[in-house]
MARKOLDO-63015 format. One line per field, with one value per residue (C-alpha): z, y, x; residue in one letter. Coordinates in steps of 0.25 Angstrom, whole numbers. Each point is the difference from the previous one (the first is absolute). Layout:
REM MARKOLDO-63015
up: Z, ...;
north: Y, ...;
east: X, ...;
code: a, ...;
***
This chain:
REM MARKOLDO-63015
up: -12, 5, -14, -5, 10, -4, -15, 3, 8, -12, -10, 9, 2, -15, -3, 10, -7, -14, 4, 2, -14, -5, -7, -12, 7, 14, -2, -5, 13, 9, -7, 0, 12, 11, 7, 15, 6, -2, -12, -12, -13, -14, -10, -14, -8, 2, -12, 7, -7, 12, 5, 15, 3, 8, 3, 15, -1, 1, -11, -11, -4, -14, -3, -6, -12, 6, 14, 7, 12, 12, 11, 14, 12, 13, 10, 12, 3, -5, -3, -14, -9, -15, -6, -14, 7, -2, -5, -11, -5, 1, -14, 0, 1, 6, 5, 9, 5, 11, 1, 8, -4, -12, -14, -5, 12, 4, 12, 1, 12, -4, -11, -4, -11, 4, 15, -1, 3, -10, -12, -9, -11, 2, 8, 9, 3, -8, 8, 8, 15, 7, 14, 5, 10, -5, 7, 0, -10, -9, -14, -5, -14, -4, -13, -8, -12, -12, 2, -1, -4, -5, 3, 11, 14, 14, 12, 15, 9, 15, 12, 14, 12, 0, 13, 7, 14, 10, 12, 6, 15, 9, 14, 4, 14, 7, 13, -1, -6, -15, -4, -12, -14, -4, -3, 13, -5, -13, -9, -8, 5, 9, 14, 11, 13, 13, 14, 11, 15, 10, 15, 7, 15, 1, -11, -15, -9, -16, -9, -15, -9, -15, -10, -11, -14, -7, -15, -1, 6, 14, 13, 11, 14, 10, 13, 4, 15, 2, 13, -6, 11, -10, -8, -15, 3, -9, -11, -5, -11, -6, -6, 0, 7, 3, -15, 4, -10, 10, 4, 14, 6, 8, 7, 13, 8, 9, 10, -9, -13, -3, -10, -3, -8, -8, 4, -9, -12, 4, 10, 12, 5, 12, 7, -5, 7, 6, 5, 10, -5, -13, 0, -13, -12, -14, -2, -12, -4, -9, -3, 7, 0, -14, 3, -8, 12, 7, 12, 8, 1, 11, 1, 14, 4, 12, -3, -12, -9, 3, -8, 1, -9, -6, 1, -5, 5, 14, 3, 7, 6, -3, 1, -10, 4, 13, -2, 0, -7, -6, -5, -15, -4, -2, -6, 4, 6, -2, 9, 12, 5, 15, 3, -12, -8, -9, -5, -15, -6, -14, -8, -14, -11, -3, -8, -9, 5, 3, 15, 10, 7, 11, 1, 14, 3, 13, 9, 12, 9, -5, -14, 0, 6, -10, -13, -9, -4, -12, 2, -12, 0, -4, 1, 11, 11, -2, -1, -3, 4, -12, 2, -1, -13, -6, 4, 9, 14, 2, 14, -1, 9, -7, 4, -14, -14, -12, -10, -15, -14, -1, -14, -6, -3, 6, 14, 14, 3, 14, 6, 14, 7, 10, 14, 8, -10, -6, -15, -8, -10, -13, -3, -14, -2, -9, -5, -4, -7, 13, 9, 6, 7, 2, -5, 7, -11, 10, -6, -14, 5, 5, 14, 6, 0, 8, 14, 7, 9, 8, 3, -11, -15, -9, -15, -9, -13, 4, -14, -8, -10, 2, 8, 15, 9, 15, 11, 10, 13, -5, -14, -13, -8, -14, -9, -13, -8, -1, 14, 4, 10, 3, 14, 2, 14, 0, 3, 1, 10, 12, 3, -2, -6, -16, -8, -9, 9, -10, -10, -12, -3, 7, 13, 12, 15, 13, 11, 15, 0, 2, 2, -6, -15, -13, -11, -13, -13, -10, -11, -15, -13, 1, -1, 11, 5, 13, 3, 12, 1, 6, 5, 0, 2, 5, 12, -4, -2, -9, 9, -5, -15, -11, -10, -13, -10, -14, -9, -13, 4, 14, -1, 12, 14, 12, 14, 12, 8, 15, 13, 7, -7, 6, 15, 6, -10, -7, -15, -10, -4, -13, -10, -8, -13, -7, -15, -5, -14, -3, -4, -1, 9, -7, 12, 15, 6, 15, 6, 12, 13, -3, -13, -8, -12, -6, -13, -4, -14, -5, 12, 0, 6, 11, 7, 13, -5, 10, -3, 6, 2, -11, -8, -14, -8, 1, 14, -4, -1, -12, -1, -11, -10, -3, 14, 2, 14, 2, 7, 4, 11, 6, 14, -1, -14, -9, -14, -10, -15, -8, -12, 8, 4, 15, 2, 12, 4, 14, 3, 10, 6, 5, 7, -4, 9, -8, 12, -4, 5, -6, -10, -5, -13, -10, -2, -8, -5, 12, 13, 13, 6, 11, 11, -4, 7, -8, -9, -12, -4, -11, -6, -5, -9, -7, -14, -9, 8, 1, 11, -3, 10, 1, 10, 7, 11, 11, 5;
north: 68, 4, 4, -14, -7, 8, -3, -15, 0, 7, -10, -12, 6, 2, -14, -6, 8, -3, -15, 1, 1, -2, -12, -3, -11, -5, -12, 8, 9, -13, -5, 13, 7, 3, 13, -2, 14, 14, 8, 9, -8, 4, -5, 3, -2, -9, -9, -14, -11, -4, 10, -1, -8, -1, 15, 3, 15, 7, 9, -10, -14, 2, -8, 8, -5, 0, -1, 1, -10, -1, -10, 5, -10, 8, -5, 2, 5, 14, 10, 3, 12, 0, 14, 6, 13, 7, 14, -5, -7, 12, -1, -15, -10, -13, -13, -10, -14, -8, -15, -12, -15, -6, 6, -10, 3, 14, 6, 14, 7, 14, 10, 15, 9, 15, 1, 9, 15, 6, 6, 5, 8, -9, 5, -12, -10, -13, -7, -12, -4, -13, -5, -14, -9, -10, -13, -2, -11, 1, 5, 11, 4, 15, 2, 13, 1, 10, 2, 15, 2, -8, 10, -3, 5, -2, -7, -1, -12, 3, -10, 4, -10, -7, 0, 10, 3, 9, 8, 14, 1, 12, 1, 2, 5, -8, -6, -11, -13, 0, -11, 4, 6, 2, 11, 5, 13, -5, 8, -12, 4, -10, 5, -5, -5, -1, -5, 9, -4, 10, 0, 1, -2, -8, -9, 1, 1, 2, 11, 1, 9, 2, 7, 4, 0, 13, 2, 7, -12, 6, -5, 6, -6, -2, -7, -6, -3, -14, -6, -14, -11, -8, 3, -4, -9, -11, 6, 10, 0, 10, -1, 8, -10, 10, 6, 14, 3, 0, -12, -6, -7, -13, -2, -8, -6, -12, 5, 3, 7, 14, 4, 15, 6, 13, 11, 9, 5, -7, 12, -9, -14, -8, -13, -8, -13, -8, -14, -6, -15, 0, -1, 9, -4, 3, 8, 2, 7, -10, -4, -14, -3, 4, 11, 11, 8, -1, -8, -1, -12, -1, -11, -6, -5, -9, -4, -1, 12, 11, 10, 11, -2, 12, 0, 14, 7, -7, -9, -13, -8, -15, -10, -11, -13, 6, -7, 13, -2, 14, -2, 1, -7, -15, -12, -2, 14, 10, -6, -8, -6, 0, 7, 9, 2, 10, 10, 5, 0, 5, 0, -4, -7, -12, -8, 11, -2, 15, 0, 1, -12, 1, -5, -1, 0, -7, 0, -6, -13, -14, -4, 1, 14, 6, -7, 10, 0, 4, 3, -1, 9, -8, 13, 6, -3, -14, -4, -13, -2, -5, 2, -15, -2, 13, -3, 11, -7, 3, -2, 12, 12, 11, 13, 4, -4, 10, -4, 5, -5, 0, -7, 8, -13, 4, -6, 4, -6, 0, 4, -6, 8, -8, 5, -1, -7, -9, 0, 7, -7, 4, -8, 1, -1, -11, 7, -6, -12, -3, 2, 12, -8, 5, -5, 4, 6, 7, -7, 6, 15, 4, 2, -12, 9, 11, -3, 13, -3, 7, 3, 9, -4, 7, 1, 13, 4, 9, 2, 1, -11, -7, -11, -1, 1, -4, 9, -9, 6, 12, -7, 0, -12, 5, -9, -2, -3, -15, -5, 3, 11, 8, 6, 14, 1, 13, 14, -6, 4, -8, -6, 10, 3, 1, 11, 12, 11, 11, -4, -3, -14, -7, -8, 6, -5, 6, -6, 2, -7, 4, 13, 6, 1, 1, -7, 6, -9, 8, -7, -2, 2, -12, 3, -3, 2, 1, -4, 4, -10, 7, -9, 2, -14, -5, 7, 14, -3, -12, -9, -14, 4, -6, 10, -6, 8, -3, 5, -5, -1, -6, -7, -1, 5, -2, 6, -2, 12, -4, 7, -5, -6, -7, 0, 14, 10, 6, 3, 9, -4, 6, -11, 2, -6, 2, 0, -1, 6, -3, 13, -4, -8, -9, -1, 0, -10, 1, -11, 6, -8, 2, -8, 13, 1, 13, 0, 13, -1, 8, 9, 10, -4, 7, 5, -4, -5, -1, -11, 0, -13, -1, 12, -8, -6, -14, -1, 1, -14, -3, -14, -6, -9, -7, -6, -11, -6, -14, -6, 13, -1, -9, -7, -4, 1, 12, -3, 11, -1, 11, 2, 9, -3, -2, -5, 6, 8, 3, 0, 8, -3, 12, 0, 9, 12, 0, -7, -9, -14, -8, 0, -10, -4, -7, -13, -7, 4, -6, 8, -6, 10, -10, 8, 13, 3, -1, 13, 7, 3, 6, -7, 9, -3, 9, -5, 8, 13, -1, -4, -11, -1, -10, -2, -14, -5, -9, -10;
east: 159, -14, -4, 5, -9, -12, 3, 1, -13, -7, 5, -5, -14, -1, 5, -11, -11, 4, 1, -15, -5, -14, -4, -10, -8, -3, 9, 11, 0, -1, 13, 7, 7, -11, -1, 3, 0, -3, 4, -4, -2, -1, -11, 6, -12, -13, 1, 1, -8, -8, -11, -3, -13, -9, -2, 1, -1, -14, -5, -2, 4, 5, 13, 11, 8, 14, 7, 13, 2, 9, 2, 1, 4, 2, 10, -10, -14, -3, -10, 3, -3, 2, -2, 2, -5, 14, 2, 8, -13, -9, -6, 0, -12, 2, -7, 5, -4, 6, -1, 4, -1, 7, 0, -10, -9, 1, -8, -3, 7, -4, 1, -2, -2, -1, 3, 12, 1, 10, -7, 11, -8, -13, -12, 1, 11, 0, 11, -1, 2, -2, 3, -1, 5, 11, 5, 15, 4, -13, 1, -9, -1, 0, -7, -1, -9, -2, -15, 3, 14, 12, 11, 10, 0, 7, -7, 4, -1, 1, -1, -5, 0, -13, -8, 9, -5, 5, -6, 3, -4, -4, -3, -15, 4, -11, 2, -11, 1, -4, -10, -7, 0, -15, -10, -6, -8, -6, 8, 6, 14, 8, 2, 9, -5, 8, -4, 5, 2, -4, 1, -13, -2, 13, -4, 2, -11, 0, -4, 2, 8, -4, 9, -10, 6, -3, -1, 13, 7, 2, -7, -8, 2, -11, -1, -14, -2, -6, 5, -1, 5, 9, 12, 2, 12, -4, -9, -10, -11, -9, -14, -13, -9, -12, 0, 1, 12, 11, 9, 0, 11, 3, 13, 5, 11, 2, -11, -12, -5, -6, -10, 1, -12, 2, -10, -8, 8, 12, 3, 1, 2, -5, 1, -12, 3, 12, 1, 11, -2, 9, 15, -1, 9, -5, -13, -9, -12, -8, -14, 1, -15, -3, -11, 8, 5, 13, 3, 13, 9, 11, 11, 1, 14, -4, -15, -10, -1, -10, -9, -9, -13, -6, -15, -6, 13, -1, 12, -2, 12, 1, 11, 2, -6, -7, -13, -8, -13, 1, 14, -2, 13, -2, 7, 14, 1, 11, 12, -5, 13, -1, 13, 0, 13, -7, 9, -3, -13, -2, -14, 2, -8, 9, -11, -5, -15, -1, 0, 11, 7, 10, 14, 5, 15, 3, 12, 6, -2, -4, -1, -15, 0, 9, -6, -5, -15, -8, -15, -9, -12, -12, -9, -9, 10, 3, 15, 7, 15, 7, 15, 4, -8, 5, 15, 2, -1, 15, 6, 9, 4, -7, -7, -6, -2, 1, -11, -1, 0, 15, -1, -12, -7, -13, 0, 7, 13, 6, 14, 1, 10, 9, 3, 13, 8, -11, 1, -11, -9, -6, -13, -6, -15, -3, -13, -13, 6, 7, -12, 7, 11, 14, 14, 13, 8, 10, 12, -2, -3, 14, -6, 8, 12, -8, 2, -4, -13, -9, -15, -5, -2, -9, -3, 2, 5, 11, 6, -13, 4, -13, 5, -2, 12, 1, 4, 6, 6, 8, 3, -7, -1, -1, -8, 7, -13, 4, -4, 15, 3, 13, 1, 4, 6, 8, -7, -14, -10, -3, -13, -12, -13, -1, -7, 2, 5, 3, -11, 10, -5, 12, -2, 7, 2, -2, 8, 2, 14, 11, -7, -13, 2, -6, 7, -4, 2, 9, -9, 3, -6, -10, -15, -10, -14, -7, -14, -9, -12, -12, -11, -15, -6, 13, 8, 5, 15, -4, 9, -2, -1, 8, 6, 5, 8, 3, 11, 5, 15, -1, -13, -9, 3, -9, -1, -9, -3, 4, 1, 13, 12, 12, 1, 0, -4, -12, 3, -8, -14, 2, 3, 13, 4, 14, -2, 15, 1, -14, -7, -14, -10, -10, -9, -2, -10, -4, -7, -7, -3, -15, 1, -1, 10, 6, 8, 7, 6, 12, 3, 11, 13, 9, -12, -9, -13, -12, -10, -13, -8, -10, 5, 0, -11, 5, -5, -15, -5, -9, -7, 8, -6, 13, 0, -10, -2, -7, -7, -7, -5, 10, 2, 15, 7, 0, 5, 5, -3, 8, 9, 8, 15, -1, 14, 7, -12, -6, -14, -8, -14, -8, -13, -12, 5, 14, 8, 11, -4, 11, 12, 10, 7, -8, 7, -12, -14, -7, -1, -5, -10, -6, 5, -7, -13, -13, -2, 4, 14, 9, 12, 11, 12, 10, 4, 9, -2, -15, -9, -10, -11, -12, -11, -3, -9, 5, -11;
code: x, x, x, x, x, x, x, x, x, x, x, x, x, x, x, x, x, x, x, x, x, x, x, x, x, x, x, x, x, x, x, x, x, x, x, x, x, x, x, x, x, x, x, x, x, x, x, x, x, x, x, x, x, x, x, x, x, x, x, x, x, x, x, x, x, x, x, x, x, x, x, x, x, x, x, x, x, x, x, x, x, x, x, x, x, x, x, x, x, x, x, x, x, x, x, x, x, x, x, x, x, x, x, x, x, x, x, x, x, x, x, x, x, x, x, x, x, x, x, x, x, x, x, x, x, x, x, x, x, x, x, x, x, x, x, x, x, x, x, x, x, x, x, x, x, x, x, x, x, x, x, x, x, x, x, x, x, x, x, x, x, x, x, x, x, x, x, x, x, x, x, x, x, x, x, x, x, x, x, x, x, x, x, x, x, x, x, x, x, x, x, x, x, x, x, x, x, x, x, x, x, x, x, x, x, x, x, x, x, x, x, x, x, x, x, x, x, x, x, x, x, x, x, x, x, x, x, x, x, x, x, x, x, x, x, x, x, x, x, x, x, x, x, x, x, x, x, x, x, x, x, x, x, x, x, x, x, x, x, x, x, x, x, x, x, x, x, x, x, x, x, x, x, x, x, x, x, x, x, x, x, x, x, x, x, x, x, x, x, x, x, x, x, x, x, x, x, x, x, x, x, x, x, x, x, x, x, x, x, x, x, x, x, x, x, x, x, x, x, x, x, x, x, x, x, x, x, x, x, x, x, x, x, x, x, x, x, x, x, x, x, x, x, x, x, x, x, x, x, x, x, x, x, x, x, x, x, x, x, x, x, x, x, x, x, x, x, x, x, x, x, x, x, x, x, x, x, x, x, x, x, x, x, x, x, x, x, x, x, x, x, x, x, x, x, x, x, x, x, x, x, x, x, x, x, x, x, x, x, x, x, x, x, x, x, x, x, x, x, x, x, x, x, x, x, x, x, x, x, x, x, x, x, x, x, x, x, x, x, x, x, x, x, x, x, x, x, x, x, x, x, x, x, x, x, x, x, x, x, x, x, x, x, x, x, x, x, x, x, x, x, x, x, x, x, x, x, x, x, x, x, x, x, x, x, x, x, x, x, x, x, x, x, x, x, x, x, x, x, x, x, x, x, x, x, x, x, x, x, x, x, x, x, x, x, x, x, x, x, x, x, x, x, x, x, x, x, x, x, x, x, x, x, x, x, x, x, x, x, x, x, x, x, x, x, x, x, x, x, x, x, x, x, x, x, x, x, x, x, x, x, x, x, x, x, x, x, x, x, x, x, x, x, x, x, x, x, x, x, x, x, x, x, x, x, x, x, x, x, x, x, x, x, x, x, x, x, x, x, x, x, x, x, x, x, x, x, x, x, x, x, x, x, x, x, x, x, x, x, x, x, x, x, x, x, x, x, x, x, x, x, x, x, x, x, x, x, x, x, x, x, x, x, x, x, x, x, x, x, x, x, x, x, x, x, x, x, x, x, x, x, x, x, x, x, x, x, x, x, x, x, x, x, x, x, x, x, x, x, x, x, x, x, x, x, x, x, x, x, x, x, x, x, x, x, x, x, x, x;
***
């Protein structure tokens, strides 16, 4: 009886594969029975009347004489591999193209000529292997041609779950409260920072523990005595404010805030300053006043926000709207509501003008107190509160917002995380054409059904598919690549800091709850790249830089280098990009806070790339004859005459010392420079990957 069952299964499998025969043309394949799952298939001979075109594979564009076609319609989303690289085909020579679209309008998905490994009697393999991400229900065309041989062969189609994501956790054995995943010893490996309470003279003070990641994937564990007066019960941030190559820390609780400075060579830490005023919530290191060094921002729960302004490595404490004549922050300030309500600050470039603005998540009390705010950076410490005009003045109980370009269209969108049962919101950036306002698209994203709420929401591409996911209170909302999200709520880490804790290109999480653990991402076969931004004119970490990456398959991805995501935690300052199945990078562009622009062409994938500010030739300004400014000198309006395409570009104005004075998006060929002081300046525009610079005089 058992033997009969096996025979029946074999016959059914044979029937299934034989039903999927090749067709002579694309249209015949569409009308024939489609492949819908895995299997091994036989091409009897390549003699079909329609040769595949266009040619998607590399290594030549010559169209063959004949082709054989199959239609493949998967039942779900899969990572699909199609391969003639089988031992039975060892002496063969194949070429494959994969298309989507319609037979009269085919689009290249991928293609291959000689990526196999089986050589047969050949010196090198001439067989073909392609891998691509297939969407359930969409039809793909598998086309083989006789560019090299017309004889038959077998090929195999396999399906793997797309966007697979899982973690394996291990205990760290640390008794303190884990608050950061960030490089602390300048070796470009993410470390784990915890704050440890110590009883001293009948009161508690706070030291730090750092687990330094080693090249072999292990950690060394060191305690540093600090004696800071305040715990990190609400948040911690890291950044190198004094440019000595080692990150400093800011953390606090409801009674005050500490600034902890790294000592020489990062071998010790000491309390630099503390303040009893702020009821500390979210903290950030950021260049608030635009002078190219790092300041410190602190959300204040019960009064206007506070900040430490850095002047030549000396920190001076101010409160927003305090009326101090030396306070460098002007305009609408940075959160001046009398009773506070300031919970989660995140510094992002929402309007693509190459400086950092600030979104302020608010919570608790009256409607005015808990209305979210958005502060537009006008340059040199001047800010305008624009949440109402932008569509982000939500009266919502939230502690943090996760900002990222979730749809890869070149601007930052915002996931506003609900708290205590309040619904989440996804706000899409309308971009330049919509004056960088936001539209509520929650209903179309699938997030309405996700009801788990809490205080921490952060962006990260956990499955390396090139689309930013959302880490939301112990759940990961997987970005499906079409601005819809699938929540993974089983076996995920709790809240924590995000970074690469085993240097394998996949993002991990270090968390203090339910116990001190590292959740290591099990990873997948997708490609990736990590980038360390090393400032020269700008701050050393490049905090505030915009990093833009372009690949042919995914398109353009953007990241802002930020200190402090979500509510409690500090995540890595190493910029991480998933590349999916894209195997080459066209370019990486870094827009530095100083105004310098670096362009790296065709870097290798699956590596950590260190980019130093000003390292490429594109940053050297040359006066450009293609750019004419008039009248010159001018008292108010500066006109641009050029044949260059300046659509969707950003301009920067520098003084004679090379300091950035102003930058904004170029919306017309006229710039108002009336507020500039009398003197000589440079106008700089990037066009088609090249910097164009011209000098002008302000009367």
